[in-house]
C-alpha angles and dihedrals in degrees: 000000000000108000105156093134090052092050092051090050092051092050094052088048093060096039092105087060092061125086118236121258123154111273092358098114096043087050090048093049092049090046092054091062102030098088091063090069088090088071087069092054095044092052090048087050089057091052103036127046100245119203113257094246086063095046091111087075091082090064134078089262095146087059091061119114090221092053088054094047088053092052092048091047091051092051092049090055089052086050092051090051097043098033087211113148088208091068091050092051088047090053093048092046093045093051093047091051092048092050092047086052093050094047092051095047091050087057102038105016113117097204135060119279123213088213091165100039127186094019113092095253123132115261120255121249123161097180114079095173129067118255117248107263095232092056090046091055093044090056091049092053094047092060091073090048087053090048090052089049092053093052087055093046089052091052090052089050093052093046089054094047109009098174106159094332103086091111089053088069091075090051092049092049091053088048091054090050096048091047090054092048093047090047087058095045091047092050089056092049091053089060097046108029134069115249094257091057092044091056088056090053091044095053090045087063099029100057097050088043091052094052091045087056093051089048092049094051092050092047097048093040095123092044092054091047092048094048092051090053091052092053091053092049089050093047091052090048088051090051094049092050091047090050093048090049091053089048089053095047091052 
């Protein structure tokens, strides 16, 4: 089940637990949603007749450990060529975000995952019972709530560290309004339509929202990184104040 908005939300929640390294958190956030890119290809596969040599695109190939390792190795090669520590931090953040995504999906994903694609190893599926339809529908609806939250979150990041992204606030505000409208429309569809038609409506809204989230992360990359740095500075200041208070008490 597509849960890219929920993954982004979880990543932001645990941000304070992560140490600051340049580009690490933006990479971590991007990695936490990147595996769900295979949903786009799988839905395209259902609409268009994909050649047999590209048939893997209808699987959860982006959730594969091997795919993750390949991405990491490619980034390490770039790092060796550029000798830029930011690229290494990006690679580490991205790989950690991807593994977090995969781990959550293994525990809470309600479809099979090709964890070892393309090796001939059985898919992983921990749920041997069908999810109650009302819970399934609720999770689908919540995705658009999470998308709206992310649009609001991105505006907050821009306001803290605008850089060259002030104009993006209008775009994100419009995105928030669209997500709210689509959430209302989708809830109505949940009541009146069969689940097969509901899924069509869902992906009509989900796929553009997914790409909008990718676009937003790239655009506000510096704002995300600067805000993460501020959090670490504030955390150090709080630790110093707490230590001083303890010393004064003693």
